[in-house]
Residue, then its C-alpha position, 0 to 999 in steps of 0.5 A: m943510786l941511779s936505776f936504769v929502765q929501757v922502754v922499747e916501742k914498736e907497733f903497737t907495744l910499749t915494753p919496759s926492760r923491768p917492771s919495777v925500780r927503786a925510788g930516786s933517780v931513774s934513767l929512762e931510755l926510750v928506743n923506737f924499734g917500730m916503723d912509725t913515729h912514737d913518743l912517751v908520756v910518764k905519769s904518776a897514778s897519784e891524783g894531781s900529778k903532772p905528766v913528763r913528756f918525751k919528744q917524738l922519735d922517728p924509727r930507730g930513734r933513741t933518747e934518754r932522760t933522768l927523772r926523780l921518781a917517788p914510790g908509787r905506780y907510773l903509767l907509761w904510754c904513747s900519746l900519738s893518734n890511737h896508739k895507747a888504745r891499740g896497746m902502747r901502754a905499760t906500768l912501772i912500779v917505783t918502790k921505797 
């Protein structure tokens, strides 16, 4: 079963369409409704995990990737400049 999460970015917020999804295949759609370029990094809070990086999106840009996510807590943020420090971060919970 494929879960879907839309992540909306704008200055300076990052908002997933839902706070949690079931483990397995998860389609993440990144949409930039801001006026600046943004990207997205998704990383499990588990020690030693590797981040998944989405490409930079210009304003009104959109991209989608399907990831295989195990149960746990995932941190999402924009890695450009000081965007994360200014509030472009969120958490996604993946349940069994």
